[in-house]
C-alpha positions as CSV (number, residue, x, y, z in Angstrom):
1,M,-28.2,-35.5,-50.0
2,S,-31.1,-36.6,-47.9
3,T,-28.7,-37.9,-45.2
4,F,-27.0,-34.6,-45.0
5,V,-30.5,-32.8,-44.7
6,E,-31.4,-35.1,-42.0
7,M,-28.2,-34.6,-40.1
8,F,-28.5,-30.9,-40.5
9,I,-32.1,-30.9,-39.1
10,V,-31.0,-33.1,-36.1
11,S,-28.2,-30.6,-35.4
12,I,-30.6,-27.7,-35.4
13,D,-32.9,-29.6,-33.1
14,V,-30.0,-30.2,-30.7
15,I,-29.0,-26.4,-30.7
16,I,-32.6,-25.4,-30.0
17,I,-32.8,-27.7,-27.1
18,F,-29.5,-26.5,-25.6
19,Q,-30.7,-22.9,-26.0
20,I,-34.0,-23.8,-24.1
21,I,-32.0,-25.5,-21.3
22,Y,-29.5,-22.6,-21.0
23,L,-32.4,-19.9,-21.0
24,S,-34.3,-22.0,-18.3
25,N,-31.3,-22.2,-16.1
26,S,-30.5,-18.5,-16.5
27,Y,-34.1,-17.6,-15.7
28,G,-34.0,-19.8,-12.6
29,K,-30.7,-18.2,-11.5
30,E,-32.1,-14.7,-12.0
31,N,-35.3,-15.5,-10.1
32,N,-33.2,-17.1,-7.3
33,V,-31.0,-13.9,-7.1
34,M,-34.0,-11.6,-7.0
35,K,-35.7,-13.8,-4.4
36,Y,-32.5,-13.6,-2.3
37,M,-32.5,-9.8,-2.6
38,N,-36.0,-9.4,-1.4
39,E,-35.3,-11.6,1.5
40,I,-32.1,-9.8,2.4
41,I,-34.1,-6.5,2.5
42,N,-36.9,-8.0,4.6
43,L,-34.3,-9.4,7.1
44,A,-32.6,-5.9,7.2
45,K,-35.8,-4.3,8.0
46,Q,-36.8,-6.8,10.5
47,N,-33.5,-6.2,12.4
48,E,-33.9,-2.4,11.9
49,E,-35.2,-1.7,15.5
50,R,-32.4,-3.8,17.1
51,M,-29.8,-2.2,14.9
52,I,-30.8,1.4,15.7
53,S,-30.8,0.4,19.5
54,L,-27.2,-0.9,19.1
55,R,-26.1,2.3,17.3
56,R,-27.5,4.5,20.1
57,Q,-26.0,2.3,22.8
58,I,-22.5,2.7,21.2
59,H,-23.2,6.4,20.5
60,R,-23.8,7.1,24.2
61,C,-20.4,5.6,25.2
62,P,-17.8,6.9,22.4
63,E,-14.2,5.5,22.9
64,V,-11.1,6.7,21.1
65,A,-8.5,4.7,19.4
66,Y,-7.4,1.4,21.2
67,H,-9.7,2.3,24.2
68,E,-12.9,0.9,22.6
69,Y,-13.4,-1.5,25.5
70,E,-17.3,-1.1,26.0
71,T,-17.8,-1.1,22.4
72,A,-16.0,-4.3,22.0
73,K,-18.2,-5.7,24.7
74,V,-21.4,-4.7,22.8
75,I,-20.0,-6.3,19.5
76,R,-19.1,-9.5,21.0
77,A,-22.3,-9.9,23.1
78,E,-24.2,-9.5,19.8
79,L,-22.0,-12.0,17.9
80,E,-22.5,-14.5,20.8
81,H,-26.3,-13.8,20.8
82,L,-26.2,-14.7,17.0
83,N,-24.0,-17.8,17.6
84,I,-21.2,-16.3,15.5
85,R,-17.6,-17.4,16.5
86,Y,-15.0,-14.7,16.7
87,K,-11.5,-13.8,17.5
88,E,-10.4,-11.1,19.9
89,C,-7.6,-8.7,18.6
90,G,-7.3,-6.2,21.4
91,T,-10.3,-4.0,21.1
92,G,-10.8,-5.3,17.6
93,T,-12.9,-8.3,16.7
94,I,-12.8,-10.7,13.7
95,A,-15.8,-13.0,13.0
96,D,-16.3,-15.7,10.5
97,I,-19.6,-16.9,9.1
98,G,-20.4,-19.8,6.8
99,P,-18.3,-22.7,5.5
100,A,-14.6,-23.1,6.1
101,S,-13.7,-23.5,2.4
102,G,-14.5,-21.3,-0.5
103,K,-13.5,-17.8,-1.6
104,L,-13.6,-15.5,1.4
105,V,-15.1,-12.0,1.2
106,A,-14.4,-9.6,4.1
107,L,-16.6,-6.7,5.4
108,R,-15.0,-4.2,7.5
109,A,-16.5,-1.5,10.0
110,D,-14.4,1.0,12.2
111,I,-15.5,1.3,15.8
112,D,-13.6,4.4,17.4
113,A,-14.8,7.8,18.2
114,L,-13.3,11.2,18.3
115,P,-12.0,13.7,20.9
116,I,-14.8,16.1,20.3
117,T,-17.5,17.4,22.7
118,E,-20.9,16.7,21.4
119,E,-23.3,19.5,20.9
120,T,-26.6,17.8,20.0
121,D,-29.9,17.3,21.9
122,F,-30.2,13.6,21.3
123,E,-31.5,11.6,24.2
124,F,-28.6,9.1,23.4
125,A,-25.9,11.9,23.2
126,S,-22.4,11.1,24.5
127,C,-22.2,10.2,28.2
128,N,-18.4,10.5,27.9
129,P,-17.4,14.1,28.2
130,G,-15.0,15.5,25.5
131,Y,-15.6,12.4,23.1
132,M,-18.2,11.8,20.4
133,H,-19.1,9.6,17.6
134,A,-18.8,12.4,15.0
135,C,-17.8,10.3,12.0
136,G,-20.5,7.8,12.0
137,H,-18.5,4.8,13.2
138,D,-21.4,4.0,15.6
139,C,-23.6,3.6,12.5
140,H,-20.8,1.5,10.6
141,T,-20.6,-0.8,13.6
142,A,-24.5,-1.2,14.0
143,M,-24.9,-1.9,10.2
144,L,-22.4,-4.6,10.2
145,L,-24.0,-6.2,13.3
146,N,-27.3,-6.2,11.2
147,T,-25.3,-7.7,8.4
148,A,-24.2,-10.4,10.8
149,A,-27.7,-11.2,11.7
150,I,-28.6,-11.5,8.0
151,L,-25.7,-13.6,7.2
152,S,-26.4,-16.0,10.1
153,H,-29.8,-16.7,8.6
154,F,-28.2,-17.8,5.4
155,Q,-25.0,-19.4,6.9
156,D,-25.9,-22.8,5.6
157,H,-26.3,-21.7,2.2
158,L,-23.4,-19.3,1.8
159,P,-21.1,-20.1,-1.2
160,G,-18.0,-19.4,0.8
161,P,-17.0,-17.8,4.1
162,V,-17.7,-14.2,5.0
163,R,-15.4,-12.3,7.5
164,L,-16.6,-9.4,9.6
165,I,-13.8,-7.1,10.7
166,F,-14.7,-4.6,13.5
167,Q,-11.6,-2.4,13.5
168,P,-10.3,-0.1,16.2
169,A,-8.3,3.0,15.8
170,E,-9.2,4.2,12.3
171,E,-9.0,7.9,13.5
172,G,-5.3,8.5,13.2
173,G,-4.3,5.2,15.0
174,G,-3.7,3.2,11.9
175,G,-5.8,0.4,13.4
176,A,-6.0,-1.3,10.0
177,R,-2.3,-2.2,10.2
178,G,-2.7,-3.8,13.7
179,I,-5.8,-6.0,12.9
180,I,-4.2,-7.0,9.5
181,S,-1.1,-8.1,11.4
182,A,-3.6,-10.3,13.5
183,G,-4.7,-12.2,10.4
184,A,-7.8,-9.9,9.3
185,V,-7.0,-10.5,5.6
186,E,-5.6,-14.0,5.7
187,N,-7.1,-16.0,2.9
188,V,-9.4,-13.0,2.0
189,S,-10.2,-12.6,-1.9
190,S,-11.9,-9.3,-1.5
191,I,-12.9,-6.6,1.0
192,F,-15.6,-3.9,1.3
193,C,-16.6,-1.3,3.7
194,L,-19.3,1.4,4.0
195,H,-18.9,5.0,5.4
196,M,-21.4,7.7,6.2
197,R,-21.5,10.6,3.9
198,P,-23.2,14.0,4.8
199,G,-25.0,16.0,2.2
200,M,-26.6,12.8,0.5
201,P,-30.0,11.5,1.0
202,S,-30.3,8.8,3.6
203,G,-29.5,5.3,2.5
204,V,-28.3,6.4,-1.0
205,F,-24.9,4.9,-2.0
206,A,-21.9,6.5,-3.7
207,T,-18.5,5.4,-4.7
208,K,-15.9,5.6,-7.7
209,P,-13.5,3.3,-9.2
210,G,-9.8,4.0,-8.7
211,L,-8.4,6.7,-6.3
212,I,-11.0,7.6,-3.7
213,H,-8.9,8.9,-0.8
214,A,-5.7,10.9,-0.5
215,S,-2.7,9.8,1.4
216,S,-2.5,11.5,5.0
217,D,0.6,12.3,6.8
218,G,0.4,13.8,10.2
219,F,3.6,15.2,11.4
220,L,5.1,17.4,14.3
221,V,7.8,20.1,13.7
222,R,9.8,20.8,16.9
223,I,11.8,23.9,16.7
224,H,14.6,24.6,19.2
225,G,15.9,28.0,20.2
226,R,17.6,29.4,23.3
227,K,15.8,31.1,26.2
228,S,16.6,34.7,27.2
229,H,14.9,37.7,28.7
230,G,12.7,39.6,26.3
231,A,14.7,42.8,26.9
232,N,17.9,41.1,25.6
233,P,16.8,39.0,22.6
234,E,20.3,39.0,21.2
235,K,21.3,36.6,24.0
236,G,18.7,34.0,23.0
237,V,17.4,32.3,19.8
238,D,13.8,33.0,19.2
239,A,11.9,29.7,18.3
240,I,8.8,31.8,17.5
241,L,10.6,33.9,15.0
242,I,11.9,30.5,13.5
243,A,8.3,29.1,13.5
244,A,6.8,32.2,11.8
245,H,9.3,31.9,9.0
246,T,8.8,28.2,8.7
247,V,5.0,28.4,8.5
248,L,5.2,30.9,5.6
249,A,7.8,28.9,3.8
250,L,5.9,25.6,4.1
251,Q,2.7,27.1,2.7
252,E,4.7,28.2,-0.4
253,I,5.5,24.5,-1.3
254,I,1.9,24.0,-2.6
255,S,1.5,27.3,-4.2
256,R,4.7,27.6,-5.9
257,E,6.2,24.2,-6.5
258,I,3.0,22.0,-7.2
259,S,1.1,22.2,-10.4
260,A,-2.4,23.5,-10.1
261,H,-3.4,20.4,-11.8
262,D,-2.2,18.2,-9.0
263,N,-4.0,17.8,-5.7
264,A,-2.1,18.4,-2.6
265,V,-2.9,20.1,0.7
266,L,-0.4,21.2,3.5
267,S,-2.2,22.5,6.7
268,I,-0.8,23.6,10.0
269,G,-3.6,23.2,12.5
270,K,-1.8,23.9,15.7
271,I,1.1,25.9,17.2
272,N,2.4,25.6,20.8
273,G,5.1,27.6,22.2
274,G,6.4,30.2,24.7
275,Q,6.1,30.8,28.6
276,A,5.7,34.5,29.2
277,R,5.5,37.7,27.2
278,N,8.9,38.9,28.4
279,I,10.8,35.6,27.8
280,V,12.3,34.8,24.4
281,C,10.7,31.4,23.4
282,E,13.0,28.4,23.6
283,E,10.8,25.8,21.8
284,V,7.8,25.7,19.5
285,T,5.8,22.6,18.1
286,L,3.8,22.8,14.9
287,D,1.1,20.2,14.4
288,C,0.7,19.7,10.6
289,T,-0.9,17.5,8.0
290,L,-0.1,16.6,4.4
291,R,-2.6,15.2,1.9
292,T,-1.8,14.1,-1.6
293,L,-3.2,11.9,-4.4
294,S,0.2,11.1,-6.0
295,E,3.0,9.0,-4.2
296,E,5.5,10.9,-6.4
297,K,4.2,14.3,-5.2
298,R,3.9,12.9,-1.6
299,Q,7.6,12.1,-1.5
300,Y,8.6,15.3,-3.1
301,I,6.7,17.4,-0.6
302,R,8.0,15.4,2.4
303,Q,11.6,16.1,1.1
304,R,10.8,19.8,0.7
305,I,9.3,19.9,4.2
306,N,12.5,18.5,5.6
307,D,14.6,21.0,3.6
308,I,12.6,24.0,4.7
309,V,12.3,23.1,8.4
310,T,15.9,22.3,9.0
311,G,17.2,25.1,6.7
312,T,15.1,27.7,8.2
313,A,16.1,26.8,11.7
314,T,19.8,26.8,10.8
315,M,19.4,30.2,9.1
316,Y,18.1,31.7,12.4
317,R,20.7,29.9,14.6
318,G,18.2,27.3,15.9
319,S,17.6,23.6,15.2
320,A,14.5,21.5,14.3
321,E,13.3,18.0,13.6
322,I,10.2,16.4,12.2
323,E,8.4,13.4,13.7
324,Y,5.6,11.7,11.5
325,V,2.9,10.5,13.8
326,Q,0.5,9.3,11.1
327,N,1.1,8.0,7.5
328,Y,-1.9,6.6,5.7
329,C,-1.4,5.5,2.2
330,T,-4.0,6.5,-0.6
331,C,-7.2,4.5,-0.8
332,R,-7.8,3.1,-4.2
333,N,-10.9,1.2,-5.3
334,D,-10.4,-1.9,-7.4
335,E,-12.4,-1.5,-10.7
336,T,-13.9,-5.0,-10.8
337,E,-14.9,-4.9,-7.0
338,T,-16.4,-1.5,-7.6
339,D,-18.4,-2.4,-10.8
340,F,-19.7,-5.5,-8.8
341,S,-20.8,-3.6,-5.8
342,V,-22.5,-0.9,-7.9
343,R,-24.4,-3.3,-10.1
344,L,-25.5,-5.3,-6.8
345,A,-26.6,-2.1,-5.1
346,E,-28.6,-1.0,-8.1
347,E,-30.2,-4.5,-8.3
348,L,-30.9,-4.6,-4.6
349,F,-32.5,-1.0,-4.6
350,A,-33.6,-0.6,-8.2
351,D,-35.3,2.7,-7.3
352,T,-32.1,4.5,-6.4
353,P,-29.1,4.6,-8.7
354,V,-25.5,4.6,-7.1
355,T,-23.9,8.1,-7.3
356,I,-20.6,7.8,-9.1
357,L,-18.2,10.5,-7.6
358,K,-16.0,12.5,-9.9
359,N,-13.2,13.4,-7.4
360,A,-11.4,11.7,-4.7
361,S,-11.6,12.9,-1.0
362,M,-8.6,14.7,0.4
363,G,-9.4,13.1,3.7
364,G,-7.5,10.1,5.2
365,E,-8.8,6.5,5.5
366,D,-6.8,3.5,6.6
367,F,-8.8,1.1,4.5
368,G,-6.2,1.6,1.9
369,F,-3.9,-0.7,4.0
370,Y,-6.3,-3.5,3.2
371,Q,-6.4,-2.7,-0.4
372,Q,-2.9,-2.9,-0.7
373,L,-3.0,-6.6,0.1
374,V,-6.5,-7.5,-1.6
375,P,-8.8,-6.1,-4.0
376,G,-11.5,-4.0,-2.3
377,T,-14.0,-1.1,-2.6
378,K,-15.1,1.5,-0.1
379,L,-18.7,2.8,-0.6
380,Y,-20.4,5.7,1.0
381,I,-24.0,5.8,2.4
382,G,-25.8,9.1,2.7
383,S,-26.4,10.3,6.2
384,G,-29.5,12.2,5.2
385,C,-28.3,15.3,7.0
386,Q,-26.0,18.4,6.2
387,E,-23.9,18.5,9.3
388,G,-20.3,17.5,8.5
389,L,-18.0,14.7,9.6
390,H,-15.8,15.6,12.7
391,T,-18.2,18.3,13.8
392,S,-19.9,18.6,17.2
393,T,-23.3,18.6,15.6
394,F,-22.9,15.7,13.4
395,R,-26.1,13.7,13.0
396,V,-27.5,10.8,10.9
397,D,-31.0,10.0,9.5
398,E,-31.2,6.4,10.8
399,S,-34.0,5.4,8.4
400,G,-31.5,4.6,5.7
401,L,-29.1,2.3,7.7
402,Y,-30.9,-0.9,7.2
403,R,-30.1,-0.3,3.4
404,G,-26.4,-0.2,4.4
405,A,-26.7,-3.5,6.2
406,A,-28.6,-5.1,3.4
407,L,-26.0,-4.1,0.8
408,L,-23.1,-5.6,2.9
409,A,-25.1,-8.8,3.3
410,A,-25.8,-9.0,-0.3
411,I,-22.1,-8.5,-1.1
412,G,-21.2,-11.2,1.4
413,I,-23.7,-13.7,-0.2
414,N,-23.4,-12.9,-3.8
415,R,-19.7,-12.0,-4.5
416,Y,-18.6,-15.5,-5.2
417,V,-21.9,-17.3,-6.2
């Protein structure tokens, strides 16, 4: 009996020793993470002036899809300054930091501007007439360059490689697909991005698990009639008449064929056609966009669009065809990556909880093409201003941008610790 008691006491002692060792290790790791977090924030702040300067330099020279030549020069010059190796992919750039082995995490920024005339009073306003950074891509690029500077400081201590993707042509050009084909997600285990969000305080983060962006289909409807004098319409086929009936019929798809519980939007933003008031119009072009949250509804509506466009044209003695000029899939955040990034953001900036959004955006985003291949999460960062995206007066409170750079760096450093 005494031997049994002695063995029992020894076993208890061993368990207690192991618990002490475990708690000591856990405490050390927690302190190490917190130390890293504080260092990341300090480096982000140290680089803040440089980051804002780069943002303004890029803002002055907005360039649209696949024409981001000067923007690419700025990005590559900064990477060279930081001694970071990179690969050129047209106007896109892929840079790797850290060891050659280990799980690879990717961070993406889009770099293109919009065909919008800027109407702000900034000293650094667009010097390229008719073009503007009205969606915050100048901020995304500058934040990722700050992240690059932070990661270069830690590159000998990174647990695995971090890839920075500076992607062209997000605004309708489907640039994600092009840079993916150039190897952007090769060997990538997870991917993250940040996007400016108006109406939220500067530097505050938001996201949601699951569906975060609708699919986006841009399409042209070309309606063909036959020209005649306006005094003799019976000798022609009026493309404007066909277009008018087509517009009305298309708008009835959502209101009469899609449940009110489903999200779908069909908008016709532009109509071109006609030569003179006394000539029956020969051709009309409708420029349209379709947004859906369900692939099933997306395919159903696309089929109905085809039925209505061709059927209406035939009914009025004309013809028509549809050309899809943009097709972005939905953007769906991986639950594991979203949970990780939310917890990390709230640890990094303990004073500011991450906003969990209730609804997906009906706006398009080609980040979904990355997410079809690897798990990933898109997060928002508040612009600190009310002016909306894609408006001529869009603006950003730059004081929160360092927080975005810090979060991206923290993700790169800690995702696979």
